[in-house]
Each structure stands twice: as C-alpha cells, then as structure tokens.
All heavy atoms as an XYZ file, in Angstrom:
873
protein
N       0.841     -1.186      0.004
C       0.000      0.006      0.002
C       0.893      1.247     -0.004
O       1.459      1.594      1.040
C      -0.884      0.009      1.241
C      -2.046     -0.957      1.215
S      -3.470     -0.393      0.303
C      -3.810      1.187      0.986
N       0.983      1.907     -1.119
C       1.857      3.105     -1.196
C       1.504      4.177     -0.170
O       2.383      4.818      0.378
C       1.644      3.599     -2.613
C       1.265      2.382     -3.389
C       0.449      1.558     -2.438
N       0.209      4.377      0.090
C      -0.149      5.438      1.043
C       0.319      5.096      2.456
O       0.756      5.976      3.198
C      -1.675      5.757      1.012
C      -2.499      4.672      1.649
C      -1.945      7.109      1.632
N       0.285      3.830      2.824
C       0.767      3.423      4.150
C       2.280      3.582      4.247
O       2.798      4.021      5.286
C       0.353      1.993      4.465
C      -1.145      1.751      4.610
C      -1.424      0.275      4.870
C      -1.733      2.617      5.704
N       2.995      3.246      3.194
C       4.453      3.417      3.153
C       4.800      4.905      3.290
O       5.739      5.267      4.003
C       5.030      2.850      1.870
C       4.914      1.350      1.774
C       5.263      0.808      0.380
O       5.772      1.576     -0.458
O       5.004     -0.388      0.151
N       4.038      5.752      2.609
C       4.260      7.200      2.668
C       4.001      7.717      4.085
O       4.788      8.494      4.620
C       3.367      7.876      1.644
C       3.437      9.372      1.656
C       4.445     10.166      1.205
C       2.433     10.266      2.159
N       4.139     11.485      1.359
C       2.904     11.587      1.958
C       1.192     10.083      2.754
C       2.167     12.702      2.328
C       0.466     11.198      3.111
C       0.952     12.488      2.896
N       2.890      7.291      4.681
C       2.554      7.731      6.044
C       3.635      7.333      7.047
O       3.939      8.090      7.969
C       1.198      7.160      6.476
C      -0.024      7.822      5.877
C      -1.270      6.988      6.157
C      -0.201      9.248      6.368
N       4.237      6.153      6.847
C       5.291      5.695      7.749
C       6.500      6.617      7.750
O       7.296      6.593      8.694
C       5.742      4.273      7.377
C       4.746      3.215      7.793
O       3.888      3.495      8.654
O       4.828      2.092      7.265
N       6.678      7.408      6.719
C       7.831      8.304      6.604
C       7.576      9.694      7.195
O       8.489     10.493      7.290
C       8.228      8.449      5.133
C       8.624      7.151      4.479
C       8.818      7.312      3.002
O       8.990      8.416      2.482
N       8.798      6.209      2.275
N       6.328      9.974      7.562
C       5.978     11.316      8.037
C       6.180     11.451      9.542
O       6.155     10.457     10.277
C       4.504     11.607      7.707
C       4.104     11.614      6.241
C       2.628     11.944      6.115
C       4.939     12.574      5.430
N       6.331     12.686     10.016
C       6.386     12.924     11.470
C       5.053     12.487     12.110
O       3.998     12.533     11.488
C       6.571     14.441     11.581
C       7.007     14.914     10.240
C       6.494     13.923      9.245
N       5.124     12.114     13.371
C       3.948     11.582     14.081
C       2.757     12.537     14.053
O       1.619     12.100     13.862
C       4.337     11.268     15.527
N       2.980     13.833     14.225
C       1.871     14.794     14.199
C       1.215     14.853     12.822
O      -0.005     14.992     12.716
C       2.338     16.177     14.626
C       2.621     16.277     16.118
C       2.968     17.695     16.519
C       3.223     17.736     18.015
N       3.446     19.104     18.489
N       2.007     14.756     11.786
C       1.446     14.779     10.432
C       0.629     13.507     10.178
O      -0.444     13.565      9.580
C       2.560     14.904      9.398
N       1.124     12.375     10.643
C       0.395     11.116     10.494
C      -0.947     11.211     11.206
O      -2.000     10.848     10.663
C       1.203      9.913     11.033
C       0.361      8.649     11.051
C       2.448      9.704     10.190
N      -0.934     11.727     12.417
C      -2.167     11.859     13.198
C      -3.172     12.749     12.464
O      -4.363     12.409     12.376
C      -1.872     12.414     14.595
N      -2.717     13.855     11.920
C      -3.619     14.764     11.224
C      -4.133     14.146      9.922
O      -5.298     14.319      9.566
C      -2.931     16.105     10.961
C      -3.928     17.168     10.558
C      -3.436     18.560     10.852
C      -4.536     19.536     10.460
N      -4.082     20.911     10.475
N      -3.266     13.410      9.223
C      -3.703     12.723      8.001
C      -4.750     11.651      8.332
O      -5.739     11.508      7.608
C      -2.500     12.070      7.295
S      -1.443     13.240      6.429
N      -4.568     10.949      9.428
C      -5.551      9.928      9.821
C      -6.899     10.556     10.143
O      -7.940     10.000      9.813
C      -5.031      9.109     10.991
C      -3.912      8.158     10.584
C      -3.592      7.155     11.673
N      -2.499      6.285     11.285
C      -2.655      5.164     10.603
N      -3.835      4.782     10.207
N      -1.615      4.428     10.292
N      -6.900     11.727     10.773
C      -8.144     12.454     11.023
C      -8.819     12.787      9.694
O     -10.016     12.615      9.524
C      -7.902     13.710     11.874
C      -9.125     14.612     11.906
C      -7.498     13.330     13.291
N      -8.028     13.257      8.741
C      -8.562     13.568      7.416
C      -9.148     12.338      6.733
O     -10.221     12.407      6.126
N      -8.444     11.209      6.839
C      -8.938      9.961      6.242
C     -10.249      9.543      6.891
O     -11.190      9.109      6.213
C      -7.866      8.853      6.365
C      -6.667      9.178      5.462
C      -8.453      7.494      6.016
C      -5.434      8.339      5.719
N     -10.351      9.684      8.198
C     -11.602      9.346      8.879
C     -12.739     10.259      8.453
O     -13.879      9.815      8.285
C     -11.413      9.378     10.408
C     -10.654      8.199     10.930
C     -11.310      6.860     10.606
O     -12.560      6.729     10.771
O     -10.585      5.950     10.184
N     -12.450     11.537      8.290
C     -13.487     12.465      7.777
C     -13.924     12.074      6.377
O     -15.103     12.088      6.055
C     -12.982     13.912      7.781
C     -12.929     14.513      9.178
C     -12.518     15.983      9.165
N     -13.131     16.840      8.166
C     -14.370     17.324      8.243
N     -15.135     17.035      9.243
N     -14.832     18.133      7.292
N     -12.963     11.686      5.553
C     -13.268     11.236      4.199
C     -14.126      9.989      4.252
O     -15.111      9.853      3.515
C     -11.978     10.979      3.436
C     -12.123     10.443      2.007
C     -12.948     11.393      1.141
C     -10.732     10.207      1.411
N     -13.790      9.069      5.122
C     -14.577      7.842      5.271
C     -16.015      8.157      5.673
O     -16.957      7.568      5.153
C     -13.936      6.926      6.298
C     -14.599      5.576      6.399
C     -13.908      4.764      7.422
N     -14.690      4.888      8.643
C     -14.704      3.997      9.596
N     -13.929      2.936      9.541
N     -15.462      4.159     10.640
N     -16.172      9.096      6.583
C     -17.496      9.432      7.081
C     -18.327     10.235      6.072
O     -19.531     10.030      5.958
C     -17.376     10.231      8.388
N     -17.683     11.149      5.340
C     -18.411     12.048      4.465
C     -18.391     11.698      2.997
O     -19.241     12.144      2.225
C     -17.895     13.483      4.659
C     -18.081     14.056      6.061
C     -17.380     15.403      6.192
C     -19.562     14.180      6.397
N     -17.391     10.917      2.561
C     -17.321     10.524      1.155
C     -17.368     11.695      0.204
O     -16.648     12.686      0.357
N     -18.269     11.621     -0.781
C     -18.399     12.686     -1.789
C     -18.757     14.030     -1.187
O     -18.546     15.079     -1.803
C     -19.484     12.322     -2.828
C     -19.039     11.380     -3.888
C     -19.498     10.069     -3.921
C     -18.186     11.809     -4.906
C     -19.122      9.201     -4.947
C     -17.782     10.958     -5.911
C     -18.262      9.648     -5.923
O     -17.866      8.805     -6.901
N     -19.305     14.052      0.000
C     -19.731     15.306      0.625
C     -18.564     16.125      1.168
O     -18.708     17.300      1.469
C     -20.714     15.023      1.747
C     -22.014     14.450      1.256
C     -22.941     14.152      2.412
C     -24.198     13.456      1.906
N     -25.072     13.059      3.022
N     -17.385     15.509      1.291
C     -16.215     16.235      1.783
C     -15.733     17.204      0.697
O     -15.499     16.807     -0.441
C     -15.101     15.259      2.158
C     -13.914     15.855      2.907
C     -14.354     16.401      4.255
C     -12.827     14.806      3.089
N     -15.624     18.468      1.036
C     -15.281     19.514      0.075
C     -14.088     20.351      0.563
O     -13.575     20.132      1.647
C     -16.484     20.460     -0.125
C     -17.733     19.783     -0.658
C     -17.653     19.677     -2.181
N     -18.924     19.222     -2.709
C     -19.084     18.050     -3.304
N     -18.084     17.224     -3.416
N     -20.245     17.712     -3.798
N     -13.703     21.352     -0.250
C     -12.657     22.263      0.138
C     -13.012     22.920      1.449
O     -14.173     23.193      1.666
C     -12.464     23.319     -0.944
C     -11.751     22.776     -2.171
C     -11.534     23.880     -3.181
N     -10.520     24.801     -2.735
C      -9.274     24.824     -3.181
N      -8.884     24.001     -4.083
N      -8.409     25.708     -2.732
N     -12.089     23.133      2.299
C     -10.649     23.027      2.098
C     -10.104     21.630      2.372
O      -8.903     21.403      2.218
C     -10.074     24.019      3.098
C     -11.037     23.968      4.242
C     -12.395     23.748      3.601
N     -10.950     20.684      2.771
C     -10.469     19.361      3.148
C     -10.179     18.449      1.962
O      -9.343     17.548      2.048
C     -11.487     18.666      4.071
C     -11.729     19.462      5.344
O     -10.729     19.849      5.976
O     -12.884     19.675      5.697
N     -10.902     18.634      0.875
C     -10.733     17.769     -0.303
C     -11.035     18.574     -1.568
O     -11.712     19.598     -1.498
C     -11.683     16.588     -0.206
N     -10.520     18.078     -2.675
C     -10.791     18.759     -3.940
C     -10.690     17.750     -5.083
O      -9.917     16.789     -5.013
C      -9.794     19.898     -4.167
C     -10.296     20.935     -5.157
O     -11.472     20.893     -5.560
O      -9.508     21.819     -5.510
N     -11.475     17.970     -6.124
C     -11.422     17.161     -7.334
C     -10.255     17.642     -8.183
O     -10.069     18.840     -8.374
C     -12.728     17.289     -8.121
C     -12.741     16.533     -9.406
C     -12.861     15.152     -9.401
C     -12.595     17.187    -10.617
C     -12.854     14.435    -10.599
C     -12.593     16.477    -11.807
C     -12.726     15.109    -11.800
N      -9.443     16.693     -8.697
C      -8.333     17.051     -9.580
C      -8.725     16.854    -11.037
O      -8.922     17.795    -11.767
C      -7.095     16.240     -9.206
C      -6.556     16.499     -7.797
C      -5.409     15.565     -7.475
C      -6.112     17.958     -7.652
N      -8.862     15.578    -11.446
C      -9.312     15.261    -12.798
C      -9.449     13.752    -12.954
O      -8.882     12.989    -12.163
C      -8.371     15.813    -13.889
C      -6.995     15.199    -13.912
C      -6.198     15.742    -15.115
N      -4.777     15.514    -14.961
C      -4.152     14.424    -15.385
N      -4.802     13.456    -15.981
N      -2.841     14.318    -15.204
N     -10.182     13.347    -13.970
C     -10.309     11.919    -14.325
C     -10.673     11.033    -13.146
O     -10.145      9.922    -13.002
C      -9.015     11.419    -14.993
C      -8.678     12.173    -16.265
O      -9.611     12.479    -17.030
O      -7.499     12.453    -16.502
N     -11.568     11.500    -12.288
C     -12.001     10.704    -11.159
C     -11.056     10.696     -9.970
O     -11.289      9.967     -9.000
N     -10.013     11.501    -10.012
C      -9.022     11.542     -8.931
C      -9.257     12.799     -8.085
O      -9.444     13.898     -8.613
C      -7.567     11.551     -9.494
C      -7.321     10.349    -10.402
C      -6.563     11.625     -8.346
C      -7.477      8.992     -9.714
N      -9.246     12.602     -6.775
C      -9.429     13.664     -5.810
C      -8.184     13.752     -4.927
O      -7.398     12.815     -4.870
C     -10.622     13.353     -4.890
C     -11.941     13.296     -5.600
C     -12.307     12.173     -6.328
C     -12.842     14.350     -5.536
C     -13.523     12.102     -6.985
C     -14.071     14.291     -6.173
C     -14.404     13.168     -6.894
O     -15.604     13.102     -7.539
N      -8.068     14.875     -4.212
C      -7.003     14.997     -3.236
C      -7.593     15.293     -1.874
O      -8.488     16.122     -1.736
C      -5.985     16.075     -3.623
C      -6.545     17.486     -3.615
C      -5.482     18.562     -3.866
O      -4.290     18.315     -3.628
O      -5.887     19.660     -4.269
N      -7.092     14.599     -0.866
C      -7.386     14.904      0.522
C      -6.322     15.885      0.961
O      -5.120     15.616      0.794
C      -7.343     13.612      1.374
C      -7.661     13.761      2.852
C      -9.095     14.224      3.038
C      -7.451     12.420      3.552
N      -6.741     17.002      1.499
C      -5.827     18.109      1.779
C      -5.597     18.253      3.276
O      -6.534     18.490      4.018
C      -6.398     19.392      1.202
C      -6.723     19.286     -0.285
C      -7.708     20.322     -0.759
N      -7.312     21.665     -0.472
C      -6.680     22.476     -1.320
N      -6.392     22.054     -2.512
N      -6.330     23.682     -0.959
N      -4.352     18.122      3.703
C      -3.987     18.248      5.109
C      -2.797     19.207      5.192
O      -1.814     19.041      4.478
C      -3.602     16.880      5.712
C      -3.145     17.029      7.149
C      -4.767     15.903      5.596
N      -2.914     20.192      6.054
C      -1.813     21.157      6.240
C      -1.400     21.132      7.706
O      -2.224     21.056      8.614
C      -2.250     22.555      5.842
N      -0.081     21.213      7.904
C       0.457     21.238      9.268
C       1.785     21.975      9.246
O       2.692     21.613      8.501
C       0.659     19.801      9.780
C       1.196     19.672     11.189
C       0.199     20.192     12.223
C       1.544     18.212     11.481
N       1.882     23.020     10.040
C       3.124     23.804     10.150
C       3.657     24.248      8.789
O       4.863     24.149      8.529
C       4.189     23.035     10.922
C       3.766     22.577     12.265
N       3.331     23.434     13.254
C       3.672     21.343     12.796
C       3.025     22.751     14.330
N       3.204     21.475     14.085
N       2.777     24.705      7.925
C       3.192     25.209      6.616
C       3.503     24.154      5.570
O       3.915     24.489      4.471
N       3.313     22.887      5.900
C       3.556     21.813      4.953
C       2.202     21.296      4.467
O       1.308     21.045      5.259
C       4.373     20.660      5.573
C       4.585     19.534      4.574
C       5.710     21.188      6.087
N       2.062     21.144      3.141
C       0.829     20.641      2.545
C       0.981     19.157      2.222
O       1.760     18.790      1.357
C       0.498     21.403      1.280
C       0.206     22.851      1.571
O      -0.566     23.149      2.461
N       0.832     23.748      0.834
N       0.224     18.324      2.946
C       0.221     16.895      2.688
C      -1.007     16.581      1.851
O      -2.100     17.101      2.125
C       0.162     16.114      4.011
C       1.326     16.403      4.922
C       1.224     17.323      5.941
C       2.540     15.764      4.729
C       2.304     17.599      6.773
C       3.637     16.036      5.543
C       3.504     16.966      6.572
O       4.567     17.218      7.383
N      -0.836     15.742      0.830
C      -1.945     15.404     -0.042
C      -2.002     13.887     -0.201
O      -0.971     13.233     -0.423
C      -1.781     16.036     -1.422
C      -1.746     17.554     -1.394
C      -3.081     18.112     -0.901
N      -3.118     19.561     -0.973
C      -3.025     20.362      0.060
N      -2.851     19.869      1.264
N      -3.086     21.660     -0.084
N      -3.209     13.356     -0.082
C      -3.430     11.933     -0.332
C      -4.401     11.873     -1.506
O      -5.508     12.416     -1.452
C      -4.029     11.227      0.911
C      -3.053     11.316      2.059
C      -4.355      9.772      0.590
C      -3.599     10.816      3.390
N      -3.960     11.236     -2.559
C      -4.821     11.105     -3.747
C      -5.712      9.895     -3.597
O      -5.302      8.858     -3.081
C      -3.956     11.000     -5.009
C      -2.972     12.166     -5.240
C      -2.345     12.061     -6.610
C      -3.636     13.510     -5.057
N      -6.951     10.025     -4.045
C      -7.918      8.938     -3.887
C      -8.957      8.977     -4.983
O      -9.035      9.930     -5.770
C      -8.591      9.009     -2.509
C      -9.467     10.216     -2.283
C     -10.845     10.152     -2.511
C      -8.949     11.414     -1.817
C     -11.660     11.242     -2.289
C      -9.757     12.512     -1.582
C     -11.120     12.427     -1.816
O     -11.925     13.502     -1.598
N      -9.746      7.905     -5.044
C     -10.856      7.814     -5.983
C     -11.959      6.994     -5.356
O     -11.756      6.332     -4.333
C     -10.422      7.241     -7.338
C      -9.786      5.889     -7.264
C     -10.544      4.718     -7.378
C      -8.417      5.763     -7.080
C      -9.954      3.483     -7.318
C      -7.812      4.520     -7.030
C      -8.595      3.368     -7.147
N     -13.132      7.059     -5.961
C     -14.263      6.284     -5.498
C     -14.471      5.074     -6.408
O     -14.217      5.162     -7.608
C     -15.536      7.128     -5.481
C     -15.487      8.229     -4.465
C     -15.071      9.507     -4.816
C     -15.845      8.003     -3.148
C     -15.023     10.522     -3.882
C     -15.790      9.019     -2.210
C     -15.381     10.280     -2.581
N     -14.912      3.994     -5.821
C     -15.201      2.788     -6.582
C     -16.664      2.425     -6.358
O     -17.082      2.244     -5.225
C     -14.272      1.644     -6.145
C     -14.535      0.348     -6.860
C     -14.223      0.213     -8.202
C     -15.114     -0.725     -6.198
C     -14.455     -0.970     -8.859
C     -15.343     -1.912     -6.855
C     -15.028     -2.028     -8.198
O     -15.271     -3.204     -8.853
N     -17.394      2.334     -7.437
C     -18.827      2.023     -7.398
C     -19.578      2.951     -6.453
O     -20.504      2.547     -5.768
C     -19.049      0.561     -7.010
C     -18.522     -0.400     -8.051
C     -18.786     -1.855     -7.733
O     -19.258     -2.168     -6.606
O     -18.526     -2.686     -8.603
N     -19.182      4.204     -6.415
C     -19.835      5.243     -5.626
C     -19.946      4.939     -4.136
O     -20.725      5.554     -3.434
C     -21.222      5.545     -6.201
C     -21.140      6.130     -7.580
O     -20.265      6.939     -7.871
N     -22.024      5.728     -8.451
N     -19.208      3.976     -3.666
C     -19.304      3.606     -2.263
C     -17.951      3.706     -1.554
O     -17.804      4.379     -0.555
C     -19.852      2.169     -2.100
C     -19.981      1.814     -0.634
C     -21.191      2.032     -2.811
N     -16.969      3.017     -2.087
C     -15.685      2.892     -1.383
C     -14.732      4.016     -1.749
O     -14.723      4.508     -2.858
C     -15.042      1.555     -1.732
N     -13.927      4.379     -0.777
C     -12.851      5.323     -1.033
C     -11.579      4.507     -1.126
O     -11.297      3.679     -0.263
C     -12.726      6.331      0.120
C     -11.497      7.202     -0.060
C     -13.973      7.182      0.225
N     -10.844      4.728     -2.192
C      -9.601      4.005     -2.387
C      -8.466      5.010     -2.368
O      -8.414      5.918     -3.190
C      -9.640      3.238     -3.726
C      -8.350      2.470     -3.925
C     -10.840      2.302     -3.777
N      -7.569      4.838     -1.393
C      -6.432      5.743     -1.277
C      -5.327      5.272     -2.212
O      -4.879      4.148     -2.117
C      -5.930      5.761      0.171
C      -6.968      6.130      1.221
C      -6.378      5.985      2.602
C      -7.521      7.522      1.009
N      -4.896      6.132     -3.089
C      -3.868      5.786     -4.062
C      -2.477      5.926     -3.463
O      -1.736      4.969     -3.320
C      -3.994      6.658     -5.297
O      -2.889      6.496     -6.161
N      -2.119      7.153     -3.102
C      -0.809      7.419     -2.542
C      -0.780      8.840     -2.008
O      -1.726      9.594     -2.184
C       0.313      7.204     -3.573
C       0.279      8.136     -4.749
N      -0.678      8.050     -5.736
C       1.090      9.151     -5.099
C      -0.448      8.993     -6.651
N       0.609      9.673     -6.277
N       0.305      9.169     -1.304
C       0.426     10.501     -0.717
C       1.642     11.233     -1.223
O       2.558     10.639     -1.772
N       1.628     12.551     -1.030
C       2.760     13.365     -1.407
C       2.754     14.658     -0.609
O       1.725     15.032     -0.040
C       2.747     13.674     -2.907
C       1.553     14.461     -3.427
C       2.027     15.500     -4.434
C       0.591     13.523     -4.109
N       3.874     15.289     -0.560
C       4.015     16.592      0.068
C       4.219     17.581     -1.075
O       4.991     17.306     -1.996
C       5.224     16.627      1.024
O       5.068     15.566      1.958
C       5.310     17.940      1.754
N       3.484     18.707     -1.031
C       3.573     19.616     -2.177
C       3.637     21.068     -1.736
O       3.281     21.394     -0.614
C       2.398     19.403     -3.120
C       1.079     19.902     -2.557
C       0.023     19.835     -3.600
C      -1.154     20.665     -3.208
N      -1.245     21.956     -3.778
N       4.093     21.897     -2.647
C       4.144     23.318     -2.407
C       3.090     24.058     -3.211
O       2.474     24.977     -2.749
C       5.531     23.847     -2.721
C       6.580     23.316     -1.749
C       7.970     23.831     -2.093
O       8.089     24.725     -2.951
O       8.926     23.339     -1.489
N       2.919     23.659     -4.466
C       1.937     24.308     -5.345
C       0.856     23.314     -5.717
O       0.329     22.633     -4.851
N       0.585     23.217     -7.008
C      -0.410     22.252     -7.479
C       0.152     20.849     -7.448
O       1.370     20.649     -7.512
C      -0.828     22.592     -8.910
C      -1.608     23.873     -9.039
C      -2.059     24.097    -10.463
O      -1.408     23.675    -11.401
N      -3.180     24.778    -10.614
N      -0.748     19.865     -7.398
C      -0.324     18.470     -7.485
C       0.253     18.267     -8.892
O      -0.418     18.592     -9.890
C      -1.505     17.503     -7.239
C      -1.099     16.068     -7.471
C      -2.052     17.674     -5.833
N       1.469     17.763     -8.995
C       2.076     17.561    -10.316
C       1.260     16.583    -11.183
O       0.752     15.581    -10.658
C       3.454     16.969     -9.990
C       3.722     17.382     -8.577
C       2.375     17.417     -7.900
N       1.140     16.871    -12.460
C       0.379     15.975    -13.360
C       0.855     14.523    -13.306
O       0.032     13.614    -13.396
C       0.610     16.596    -14.747
C       0.862     18.036    -14.467
C       1.609     18.068    -13.162
N       2.160     14.306    -13.125
C       2.669     12.922    -13.083
C       2.102     12.168    -11.883
O       1.905     10.953    -11.943
C       4.189     12.872    -13.104
C       4.851     13.355    -11.838
C       6.363     13.226    -11.894
C       6.952     13.598    -10.556
N       8.350     13.326    -10.460
N       1.835     12.858    -10.776
C       1.242     12.227     -9.607
C      -0.216     11.850     -9.865
O      -0.685     10.795     -9.427
C       1.378     13.117     -8.371
C       2.778     13.391     -7.930
C       3.539     12.159     -7.481
O       2.920     11.148     -7.091
O       4.785     12.193     -7.507
N      -0.931     12.715    -10.565
C      -2.316     12.408    -10.930
C      -2.324     11.229    -11.899
O      -3.146     10.312    -11.759
C      -3.016     13.642    -11.538
C      -3.019     14.795    -10.527
C      -4.452     13.288    -11.969
C      -3.479     16.118    -11.116
N      -1.405     11.213    -12.853
C      -1.323     10.096    -13.793
C      -1.042      8.791    -13.060
O      -1.587      7.746    -13.412
C      -0.221     10.355    -14.835
C      -0.554     11.515    -15.773
O      -1.752     11.872    -15.893
O       0.384     12.056    -16.376
N      -0.192      8.835    -12.032
C       0.110      7.651    -11.242
C      -1.158      7.150    -10.539
O      -1.433      5.954    -10.509
C       1.198      7.992    -10.214
C       1.723      6.774     -9.455
C       2.672      7.154     -8.327
C       3.823      8.020     -8.757
N       4.769      8.303     -7.642
N      -1.940      8.085     -9.996
C      -3.192      7.699     -9.340
C      -4.198      7.102    -10.346
O      -4.903      6.140    -10.030
C      -3.804      8.913     -8.639
N      -4.244      7.665    -11.530
C      -5.136      7.131    -12.581
C      -4.736      5.708    -12.936
O      -5.586      4.829    -13.074
C      -5.111      8.052    -13.832
C      -5.769      9.375    -13.516
C      -5.794      7.369    -15.022
C      -5.543     10.449    -14.568
N      -3.450      5.449    -13.059
C      -2.968      4.087    -13.354
C      -3.335      3.135    -12.222
O      -3.763      2.002    -12.462
C      -1.472      4.100    -13.604
C      -0.886      2.726    -13.939
C      -1.525      2.070    -15.143
O      -1.970      2.767    -16.077
O      -1.602      0.807    -15.155
N      -3.162      3.565    -10.993
C      -3.540      2.704     -9.852
C      -5.037      2.478     -9.817
O      -5.498      1.405     -9.438
C      -3.024      3.328     -8.552
C      -1.524      3.220     -8.462
C      -0.957      3.770     -7.199
N       0.465      3.496     -7.164
C       1.350      4.217     -6.504
N       0.960      5.238     -5.796
N       2.622      3.890     -6.529
N      -5.809      3.472    -10.222
C      -7.272      3.328    -10.297
C      -7.620      2.240    -11.323
O      -8.473      1.386    -11.063
C      -7.905      4.671    -10.679
C      -9.410      4.658    -10.797
C      -9.906      6.078    -11.108
C     -11.403      6.166    -11.099
N     -11.999      6.002    -12.408
N      -6.980      2.295    -12.480
C      -7.227      1.278    -13.525
C      -6.887     -0.119    -13.017
O      -7.641     -1.067    -13.239
C      -6.411      1.587    -14.767
C      -6.921      2.735    -15.573
C      -6.176      2.872    -16.883
N      -6.514      4.146    -17.481
C      -5.646      5.087    -17.846
N      -4.345      4.875    -17.696
N      -6.048      6.210    -18.360
N      -5.751     -0.236    -12.344
C      -5.355     -1.560    -11.801
C      -6.363     -2.046    -10.782
O      -6.753     -3.222    -10.784
C      -3.955     -1.478    -11.175
C      -2.845     -1.411    -12.172
C      -1.496     -1.369    -11.479
C      -0.375     -1.258    -12.468
N       0.933     -1.194    -11.801
N      -6.796     -1.166     -9.912
C      -7.767     -1.539     -8.893
C      -9.062     -2.009     -9.561
O      -9.617     -3.051     -9.191
C      -8.052     -0.378     -7.938
C      -9.074     -0.726     -6.899
C      -8.688     -1.317     -5.711
C     -10.432     -0.492     -7.118
C      -9.631     -1.668     -4.754
C     -11.372     -0.845     -6.176
C     -10.973     -1.430     -4.995
N      -9.546     -1.241    -10.507
C     -10.822     -1.560    -11.162
C     -10.753     -2.889    -11.918
O     -11.754     -3.572    -12.054
C     -11.245     -0.421    -12.102
C     -11.653      0.811    -11.335
C     -11.862      2.037    -12.208
O     -11.312      2.103    -13.322
O     -12.572      2.947    -11.743
N      -9.572     -3.255    -12.383
C      -9.431     -4.522    -13.112
C      -9.472     -5.729    -12.175
O      -9.853     -6.826    -12.599
C      -8.131     -4.549    -13.937
O      -7.014     -4.650    -13.080
N      -9.109     -5.555    -10.886
C      -9.116     -6.661     -9.938
C      -9.172     -6.110     -8.510
O      -8.175     -6.112     -7.790
C      -7.861     -7.517    -10.138
C      -7.887     -8.789     -9.313
O      -8.902     -9.066     -8.631
O      -6.881     -9.520     -9.335
N     -10.344     -5.630     -8.086
C     -10.470     -4.995     -6.776
C     -10.038     -5.880     -5.610
O      -9.423     -5.398     -4.661
C     -11.962     -4.670     -6.672
C     -12.447     -4.611     -8.067
C     -11.608     -5.595     -8.825
N     -10.328     -7.148     -5.662
C     -10.014     -8.035     -4.542
C      -8.520     -8.086     -4.279
O      -8.057     -8.065     -3.133
C     -10.572     -9.426     -4.814
C     -10.573    -10.326     -3.618
C     -11.369    -11.581     -3.873
C     -11.551    -12.322     -2.578
N     -12.524    -13.399     -2.681
N      -7.722     -8.167     -5.324
C      -6.263     -8.249     -5.201
C      -5.686     -6.947     -4.637
O      -4.673     -6.982     -3.944
C      -5.625     -8.549     -6.571
O      -6.128     -9.796     -7.011
C      -4.122     -8.619     -6.481
N      -6.319     -5.822     -4.948
C      -5.781     -4.521     -4.571
C      -6.483     -3.904     -3.370
O      -6.467     -2.692     -3.200
C      -5.851     -3.585     -5.778
C      -4.985     -4.010     -6.914
N      -5.327     -5.018     -7.773
C      -3.784     -3.580     -7.332
C      -4.384     -5.193     -8.662
N      -3.429     -4.338     -8.421
N      -7.102     -4.717     -2.539
C      -7.813     -4.197     -1.366
C      -7.036     -4.516     -0.093
O      -6.558     -5.619      0.098
C      -9.226     -4.813     -1.283
O      -9.949     -4.439     -2.453
C      -9.977     -4.339     -0.063
N      -6.933     -3.514      0.766
C      -6.297     -3.668      2.068
C      -7.284     -3.271      3.139
O      -7.926     -2.218      3.041
C      -5.057     -2.759      2.170
C      -4.466     -2.743      3.534
N      -3.619     -3.702      3.979
C      -4.587     -1.851      4.535
C      -3.256     -3.437      5.214
N      -3.822     -2.301      5.580
N      -7.429     -4.093      4.143
C      -8.314     -3.770      5.263
C      -7.546     -3.959      6.553
O      -6.742     -4.884      6.657
C      -9.564     -4.650      5.258
C     -10.462     -4.383      4.072
C     -11.724     -5.202      4.124
O     -12.244     -5.430      5.224
O     -12.206     -5.611      3.062
N      -7.783     -3.065      7.498
C      -7.122     -3.181      8.797
C      -8.029     -3.904      9.770
O      -9.200     -3.841      9.711
C      -6.760     -1.803      9.338
C      -5.619     -1.204      8.555
C      -5.114      0.084      9.183
O      -5.367      0.332     10.372
O      -4.459      0.845      8.474
C-alpha cells in the first residue's frame, strides 16, 4: 500500500492529522469539500492536510460510488504535479481490473 508506506515516513503529528482527514473522508465521502478535499481530474481527488506550513496530499478515488480507495500520498508546495495524478489514474485502472487483489483492510 503506497499510502501506508508514505505515512510511515511522516512525522507523528502529520500522520495523526492525516488519519483524522482519512476518517473524515470515510464518514463524508463525496460530501467532503474544500478546504479538506478537492477534485483534480479523471475521477481523482486529493485529501488536503496542512500542518506547520507543509501541505500533505493523499490522492484517492471512489469505486462504485461507495468505497474510497487511497492511491498514494505526497508533500507539495503548489499544485499536485500531473505525473502524480497520472500515477493515481494508473492505480485506479489496476484496482478496477481486480479490486479483490488490490484491497487492504485493517
């Protein structure tokens, strides 16, 4: 799970704040809006978390209008780079081709 690997590299306070954001996303789904989340393109959204001037972003998509699938995370200064969105789109395609293989549950 790329997003879990990314979270493991962050400071503890950032991880805690990202987890709060993920829980809000889980609870609100499509209803979560700016400043907490934003649509990027091609079915890819970003979960937006800021802490001490650092912008943490977790890219995600919805599957069958129910599940939230976290693609990966990044730290950014400006806009999310197009290559990161492309990476999320590719992971979305892989997930959609075989959801069971690409599902992680805690």
